[in-house]
FINUKOL-774690 format. One record per atom (N, C-alpha, C): residue in three letters; atom name; x, y, z; residue number from 1. Coordinates in nm, 3 decimals. Layout:
BEGIN
atom rest:ALA atom:CA u:X v:Y w:Z nr:NUM;
...
This chain:
BEGIN
atom rest:MET atom:N u:-2.783 v:-3.720 w:-1.838 nr:1;
atom rest:MET atom:CA u:-2.716 v:-3.579 w:-1.704 nr:1;
atom rest:MET atom:C u:-2.678 v:-3.525 w:-1.702 nr:1;
atom rest:ALA atom:N u:-2.711 v:-3.400 w:-1.620 nr:2;
atom rest:ALA atom:CA u:-2.650 v:-3.306 w:-1.649 nr:2;
atom rest:ALA atom:C u:-2.521 v:-3.314 w:-1.616 nr:2;
atom rest:ASP atom:N u:-2.394 v:-3.224 w:-1.661 nr:3;
atom rest:ASP atom:CA u:-2.214 v:-3.167 w:-1.652 nr:3;
atom rest:ASP atom:C u:-2.250 v:-3.112 w:-1.536 nr:3;
atom rest:LYS atom:N u:-2.196 v:-3.130 w:-1.448 nr:4;
atom rest:LYS atom:CA u:-2.168 v:-3.018 w:-1.305 nr:4;
atom rest:LYS atom:C u:-2.050 v:-3.005 w:-1.301 nr:4;
atom rest:THR atom:N u:-1.956 v:-2.887 w:-1.323 nr:5;
atom rest:THR atom:CA u:-1.897 v:-2.841 w:-1.289 nr:5;
atom rest:THR atom:C u:-1.820 v:-2.832 w:-1.149 nr:5;
atom rest:PHE atom:N u:-1.748 v:-2.795 w:-1.117 nr:6;
atom rest:PHE atom:CA u:-1.675 v:-2.693 w:-0.934 nr:6;
atom rest:PHE atom:C u:-1.578 v:-2.598 w:-0.984 nr:6;
atom rest:VAL atom:N u:-1.660 v:-2.481 w:-0.950 nr:7;
atom rest:VAL atom:CA u:-1.549 v:-2.423 w:-1.003 nr:7;
atom rest:VAL atom:C u:-1.542 v:-2.303 w:-0.793 nr:7;
atom rest:ALA atom:N u:-1.429 v:-2.350 w:-0.812 nr:8;
atom rest:ALA atom:CA u:-1.368 v:-2.256 w:-0.643 nr:8;
atom rest:ALA atom:C u:-1.353 v:-2.155 w:-0.652 nr:8;
atom rest:HIS atom:N u:-1.380 v:-2.028 w:-0.647 nr:9;
atom rest:HIS atom:CA u:-1.394 v:-1.854 w:-0.675 nr:9;
atom rest:HIS atom:C u:-1.352 v:-1.839 w:-0.479 nr:9;
atom rest:ALA atom:N u:-1.352 v:-1.925 w:-0.366 nr:10;
atom rest:ALA atom:CA u:-1.300 v:-1.806 w:-0.296 nr:10;
atom rest:ALA atom:C u:-1.146 v:-1.860 w:-0.278 nr:10;
atom rest:LEU atom:N u:-1.136 v:-2.000 w:-0.342 nr:11;
atom rest:LEU atom:CA u:-0.994 v:-1.964 w:-0.306 nr:11;
atom rest:LEU atom:C u:-0.888 v:-1.873 w:-0.341 nr:11;
atom rest:PRO atom:N u:-0.787 v:-1.821 w:-0.209 nr:12;
atom rest:PRO atom:CA u:-0.704 v:-1.742 w:-0.274 nr:12;
atom rest:PRO atom:C u:-0.633 v:-1.809 w:-0.387 nr:12;
atom rest:HIS atom:N u:-0.554 v:-1.698 w:-0.520 nr:13;
atom rest:HIS atom:CA u:-0.411 v:-1.740 w:-0.537 nr:13;
atom rest:HIS atom:C u:-0.286 v:-1.686 w:-0.542 nr:13;
atom rest:ALA atom:N u:-0.182 v:-1.763 w:-0.587 nr:14;
atom rest:ALA atom:CA u:-0.069 v:-1.736 w:-0.539 nr:14;
atom rest:ALA atom:C u:0.001 v:-1.591 w:-0.658 nr:14;
atom rest:HIS atom:N u:-0.070 v:-1.650 w:-0.757 nr:15;
atom rest:HIS atom:CA u:-0.068 v:-1.386 w:-0.854 nr:15;
atom rest:HIS atom:C u:-0.129 v:-1.288 w:-0.772 nr:15;
atom rest:ASP atom:N u:-0.240 v:-1.378 w:-0.702 nr:16;
atom rest:ASP atom:CA u:-0.348 v:-1.234 w:-0.609 nr:16;
atom rest:ASP atom:C u:-0.234 v:-1.146 w:-0.503 nr:16;
atom rest:ALA atom:N u:-0.155 v:-1.297 w:-0.421 nr:17;
atom rest:ALA atom:CA u:-0.047 v:-1.230 w:-0.345 nr:17;
atom rest:ALA atom:C u:0.045 v:-1.167 w:-0.341 nr:17;
atom rest:THR atom:N u:0.069 v:-1.197 w:-0.443 nr:18;
atom rest:THR atom:CA u:0.201 v:-1.145 w:-0.508 nr:18;
atom rest:THR atom:C u:0.212 v:-1.005 w:-0.601 nr:18;
atom rest:SER atom:N u:0.071 v:-1.002 w:-0.648 nr:19;
atom rest:SER atom:CA u:0.042 v:-0.815 w:-0.685 nr:19;
atom rest:SER atom:C u:-0.018 v:-0.787 w:-0.633 nr:19;
atom rest:SER atom:N u:-0.039 v:-0.790 w:-0.512 nr:20;
atom rest:SER atom:CA u:-0.038 v:-0.695 w:-0.426 nr:20;
atom rest:SER atom:C u:0.121 v:-0.712 w:-0.298 nr:20;
atom rest:THR atom:N u:0.181 v:-0.722 w:-0.247 nr:21;
atom rest:THR atom:CA u:0.270 v:-0.754 w:-0.230 nr:21;
atom rest:THR atom:C u:0.408 v:-0.644 w:-0.290 nr:21;
atom rest:GLY atom:N u:0.349 v:-0.673 w:-0.459 nr:22;
atom rest:GLY atom:CA u:0.472 v:-0.548 w:-0.536 nr:22;
atom rest:GLY atom:C u:0.383 v:-0.407 w:-0.541 nr:22;
atom rest:LEU atom:N u:0.256 v:-0.412 w:-0.506 nr:23;
atom rest:LEU atom:CA u:0.198 v:-0.291 w:-0.519 nr:23;
atom rest:LEU atom:C u:0.223 v:-0.203 w:-0.400 nr:23;
atom rest:PHE atom:N u:0.125 v:-0.290 w:-0.298 nr:24;
atom rest:PHE atom:CA u:0.302 v:-0.228 w:-0.137 nr:24;
atom rest:PHE atom:C u:0.408 v:-0.197 w:-0.122 nr:24;
atom rest:LEU atom:N u:0.509 v:-0.278 w:-0.240 nr:25;
atom rest:LEU atom:CA u:0.642 v:-0.255 w:-0.198 nr:25;
atom rest:LEU atom:C u:0.678 v:-0.132 w:-0.310 nr:25;
atom rest:ALA atom:N u:0.587 v:-0.039 w:-0.439 nr:26;
atom rest:ALA atom:CA u:0.619 v:0.024 w:-0.524 nr:26;
atom rest:ALA atom:C u:0.508 v:0.167 w:-0.532 nr:26;
atom rest:GLY atom:N u:0.495 v:0.130 w:-0.390 nr:27;
atom rest:GLY atom:CA u:0.363 v:0.264 w:-0.288 nr:27;
atom rest:GLY atom:C u:0.487 v:0.248 w:-0.229 nr:27;
atom rest:PHE atom:N u:0.512 v:0.215 w:-0.148 nr:28;
atom rest:PHE atom:CA u:0.586 v:0.228 w:-0.028 nr:28;
atom rest:PHE atom:C u:0.758 v:0.290 w:-0.062 nr:28;
atom rest:VAL atom:N u:0.826 v:0.265 w:-0.169 nr:29;
atom rest:VAL atom:CA u:0.919 v:0.330 w:-0.222 nr:29;
atom rest:VAL atom:C u:0.885 v:0.448 w:-0.285 nr:29;
atom rest:VAL atom:N u:0.753 v:0.475 w:-0.330 nr:30;
atom rest:VAL atom:CA u:0.737 v:0.615 w:-0.423 nr:30;
atom rest:VAL atom:C u:0.692 v:0.732 w:-0.275 nr:30;
atom rest:PHE atom:N u:0.643 v:0.654 w:-0.207 nr:31;
atom rest:PHE atom:CA u:0.607 v:0.781 w:-0.118 nr:31;
atom rest:PHE atom:C u:0.685 v:0.799 w:0.065 nr:31;
atom rest:LEU atom:N u:0.824 v:0.622 w:0.017 nr:32;
atom rest:LEU atom:CA u:0.961 v:0.714 w:0.097 nr:32;
atom rest:LEU atom:C u:1.078 v:0.799 w:0.040 nr:32;
atom rest:VAL atom:N u:1.038 v:0.816 w:-0.110 nr:33;
atom rest:VAL atom:CA u:1.123 v:0.884 w:-0.161 nr:33;
atom rest:VAL atom:C u:1.113 v:1.023 w:-0.124 nr:33;
atom rest:ILE atom:N u:0.931 v:1.064 w:-0.101 nr:34;
atom rest:ILE atom:CA u:0.877 v:1.118 w:-0.126 nr:34;
atom rest:ILE atom:C u:0.871 v:1.246 w:0.031 nr:34;
atom rest:ALA atom:N u:0.885 v:1.133 w:0.128 nr:35;
atom rest:ALA atom:CA u:0.898 v:1.139 w:0.207 nr:35;
atom rest:ALA atom:C u:1.080 v:1.189 w:0.265 nr:35;
atom rest:LEU atom:N u:1.090 v:1.105 w:0.207 nr:36;
atom rest:LEU atom:CA u:1.341 v:1.154 w:0.228 nr:36;
atom rest:LEU atom:C u:1.300 v:1.275 w:0.150 nr:36;
atom rest:ILE atom:N u:1.274 v:1.341 w:0.029 nr:37;
atom rest:ILE atom:CA u:1.255 v:1.474 w:-0.050 nr:37;
atom rest:ILE atom:C u:1.245 v:1.506 w:0.059 nr:37;
atom rest:ALA atom:N u:1.145 v:1.568 w:0.067 nr:38;
atom rest:ALA atom:CA u:1.014 v:1.632 w:0.256 nr:38;
atom rest:ALA atom:C u:1.065 v:1.688 w:0.349 nr:38;
atom rest:THR atom:N u:1.210 v:1.593 w:0.375 nr:39;
atom rest:THR atom:CA u:1.316 v:1.581 w:0.512 nr:39;
atom rest:THR atom:C u:1.397 v:1.639 w:0.489 nr:39;
atom rest:MET atom:N u:1.458 v:1.657 w:0.380 nr:40;
atom rest:MET atom:CA u:1.588 v:1.734 w:0.251 nr:40;
atom rest:MET atom:C u:1.563 v:1.771 w:0.296 nr:40;
atom rest:LEU atom:N u:1.454 v:1.870 w:0.263 nr:41;
atom rest:LEU atom:CA u:1.413 v:2.026 w:0.232 nr:41;
atom rest:LEU atom:C u:1.333 v:2.095 w:0.351 nr:41;
atom rest:ALA atom:N u:1.365 v:2.048 w:0.463 nr:42;
atom rest:ALA atom:CA u:1.231 v:2.104 w:0.607 nr:42;
atom rest:ALA atom:C u:1.089 v:2.125 w:0.572 nr:42;
atom rest:MET atom:N u:1.055 v:2.014 w:0.540 nr:43;
atom rest:MET atom:CA u:0.915 v:2.048 w:0.469 nr:43;
atom rest:MET atom:C u:0.815 v:1.931 w:0.574 nr:43;
atom rest:GLN atom:N u:0.756 v:2.032 w:0.586 nr:44;
atom rest:GLN atom:CA u:0.613 v:1.883 w:0.673 nr:44;
atom rest:GLN atom:C u:0.500 v:1.809 w:0.584 nr:44;
atom rest:TRP atom:N u:0.598 v:1.715 w:0.505 nr:45;
atom rest:TRP atom:CA u:0.608 v:1.655 w:0.421 nr:45;
atom rest:TRP atom:C u:0.418 v:1.487 w:0.544 nr:45;
atom rest:ARG atom:N u:0.389 v:1.468 w:0.637 nr:46;
atom rest:ARG atom:CA u:0.282 v:1.431 w:0.714 nr:46;
atom rest:ARG atom:C u:0.174 v:1.483 w:0.630 nr:46;
atom rest:SER atom:N u:0.158 v:1.570 w:0.650 nr:47;
atom rest:SER atom:CA u:0.040 v:1.613 w:0.595 nr:47;
atom rest:SER atom:C u:0.025 v:1.521 w:0.433 nr:47;
atom rest:TRP atom:N u:0.070 v:1.560 w:0.358 nr:48;
atom rest:TRP atom:CA u:0.049 v:1.523 w:0.203 nr:48;
atom rest:TRP atom:C u:0.034 v:1.458 w:0.256 nr:48;
atom rest:LEU atom:N u:-0.025 v:1.277 w:0.265 nr:49;
atom rest:LEU atom:CA u:0.043 v:1.174 w:0.308 nr:49;
atom rest:LEU atom:C u:-0.089 v:1.119 w:0.373 nr:49;
atom rest:PRO atom:N u:-0.178 v:1.054 w:0.278 nr:50;
atom rest:PRO atom:CA u:-0.334 v:1.046 w:0.422 nr:50;
atom rest:PRO atom:C u:-0.253 v:0.929 w:0.450 nr:50;
atom rest:GLY atom:N u:-0.327 v:0.892 w:0.602 nr:51;
atom rest:GLY atom:CA u:-0.274 v:0.852 w:0.746 nr:51;
atom rest:GLY atom:C u:-0.126 v:0.844 w:0.827 nr:51;
atom rest:ALA atom:N u:-0.045 v:0.953 w:0.755 nr:52;
atom rest:ALA atom:CA u:0.046 v:0.979 w:0.840 nr:52;
atom rest:ALA atom:C u:0.053 v:1.055 w:0.916 nr:52;
atom rest:GLU atom:N u:-0.085 v:1.146 w:0.914 nr:53;
atom rest:GLU atom:CA u:-0.048 v:1.290 w:1.033 nr:53;
atom rest:GLU atom:C u:-0.044 v:1.260 w:1.154 nr:53;
atom rest:GLY atom:N u:-0.056 v:1.118 w:1.234 nr:54;
atom rest:GLY atom:CA u:-0.034 v:1.104 w:1.341 nr:54;
atom rest:GLY atom:C u:0.078 v:0.995 w:1.389 nr:54;
atom rest:GLU atom:N u:0.194 v:0.992 w:1.265 nr:55;
atom rest:GLU atom:CA u:0.320 v:0.863 w:1.310 nr:55;
atom rest:GLU atom:C u:0.446 v:0.972 w:1.375 nr:55;
atom rest:LYS atom:N u:0.515 v:0.939 w:1.437 nr:56;
atom rest:LYS atom:CA u:0.618 v:0.973 w:1.494 nr:56;
atom rest:LYS atom:C u:0.740 v:0.912 w:1.342 nr:56;
atom rest:SER atom:N u:0.789 v:0.783 w:1.350 nr:57;
atom rest:SER atom:CA u:0.863 v:0.758 w:1.298 nr:57;
atom rest:SER atom:C u:0.865 v:0.818 w:1.101 nr:57;
atom rest:MET atom:N u:0.946 v:0.839 w:1.021 nr:58;
atom rest:MET atom:CA u:0.912 v:0.859 w:0.879 nr:58;
atom rest:MET atom:C u:0.877 v:0.686 w:0.824 nr:58;
atom rest:ILE atom:N u:0.908 v:0.601 w:0.889 nr:59;
atom rest:ILE atom:CA u:0.857 v:0.472 w:0.823 nr:59;
atom rest:ILE atom:C u:0.732 v:0.396 w:0.898 nr:59;
atom rest:GLY atom:N u:0.741 v:0.505 w:1.008 nr:60;
atom rest:GLY atom:CA u:0.619 v:0.377 w:1.023 nr:60;
atom rest:GLY atom:C u:0.458 v:0.495 w:0.944 nr:60;
atom rest:GLY atom:N u:0.513 v:0.613 w:0.914 nr:61;
atom rest:GLY atom:CA u:0.430 v:0.729 w:0.857 nr:61;
atom rest:GLY atom:C u:0.436 v:0.710 w:0.704 nr:61;
atom rest:VAL atom:N u:0.533 v:0.635 w:0.568 nr:62;
atom rest:VAL atom:CA u:0.492 v:0.577 w:0.484 nr:62;
atom rest:VAL atom:C u:0.463 v:0.467 w:0.527 nr:62;
atom rest:LYS atom:N u:0.490 v:0.337 w:0.626 nr:63;
atom rest:LYS atom:CA u:0.334 v:0.308 w:0.553 nr:63;
atom rest:LYS atom:C u:0.212 v:0.240 w:0.605 nr:63;
atom rest:ALA atom:N u:0.183 v:0.425 w:0.747 nr:64;
atom rest:ALA atom:CA u:0.029 v:0.362 w:0.778 nr:64;
atom rest:ALA atom:C u:0.012 v:0.448 w:0.622 nr:64;
atom rest:ALA atom:N u:0.064 v:0.561 w:0.515 nr:65;
atom rest:ALA atom:CA u:0.042 v:0.632 w:0.408 nr:65;
atom rest:ALA atom:C u:-0.035 v:0.516 w:0.295 nr:65;
atom rest:VAL atom:N u:0.089 v:0.436 w:0.321 nr:66;
atom rest:VAL atom:CA u:0.057 v:0.299 w:0.226 nr:66;
atom rest:VAL atom:C u:-0.054 v:0.198 w:0.233 nr:66;
atom rest:HIS atom:N u:-0.087 v:0.151 w:0.334 nr:67;
atom rest:HIS atom:CA u:-0.217 v:0.141 w:0.381 nr:67;
atom rest:HIS atom:C u:-0.273 v:0.178 w:0.335 nr:67;
atom rest:THR atom:N u:-0.327 v:0.302 w:0.404 nr:68;
atom rest:THR atom:CA u:-0.440 v:0.421 w:0.284 nr:68;
atom rest:THR atom:C u:-0.525 v:0.435 w:0.177 nr:68;
atom rest:PHE atom:N u:-0.366 v:0.415 w:0.116 nr:69;
atom rest:PHE atom:CA u:-0.321 v:0.355 w:-0.025 nr:69;
atom rest:PHE atom:C u:-0.407 v:0.264 w:-0.084 nr:69;
atom rest:MET atom:N u:-0.354 v:0.188 w:-0.073 nr:70;
atom rest:MET atom:CA u:-0.389 v:0.010 w:-0.107 nr:70;
atom rest:MET atom:C u:-0.520 v:0.019 w:-0.024 nr:70;
atom rest:SER atom:N u:-0.627 v:0.061 w:0.103 nr:71;
atom rest:SER atom:CA u:-0.729 v:0.030 w:0.134 nr:71;
atom rest:SER atom:C u:-0.818 v:0.060 w:-0.020 nr:71;
atom rest:HIS atom:N u:-0.745 v:0.198 w:-0.085 nr:72;
atom rest:HIS atom:CA u:-0.864 v:0.291 w:-0.146 nr:72;
atom rest:HIS atom:C u:-0.894 v:0.212 w:-0.318 nr:72;
atom rest:ILE atom:N u:-0.758 v:0.093 w:-0.353 nr:73;
atom rest:ILE atom:CA u:-0.763 v:0.025 w:-0.462 nr:73;
atom rest:ILE atom:C u:-0.861 v:-0.073 w:-0.421 nr:73;
atom rest:PRO atom:N u:-0.980 v:-0.116 w:-0.539 nr:74;
atom rest:PRO atom:CA u:-1.123 v:-0.177 w:-0.559 nr:74;
atom rest:PRO atom:C u:-0.941 v:-0.312 w:-0.546 nr:74;
């Protein structure tokens, strides 16, 4: 008889969610620091960060930039 093994590849792992959250937080902190420094220097930072061009608030712009950044990661 043939040995049959079942491997579930479609099930998400807790490690994937943790690494995704960690990557989001790291990107958020980096982009927030860029936005804060540029704001203190009275520079127009929204054009620097992809996805942040149309946002009114700093946090919304940073969040949009992080989501755009994360969509380019495989």
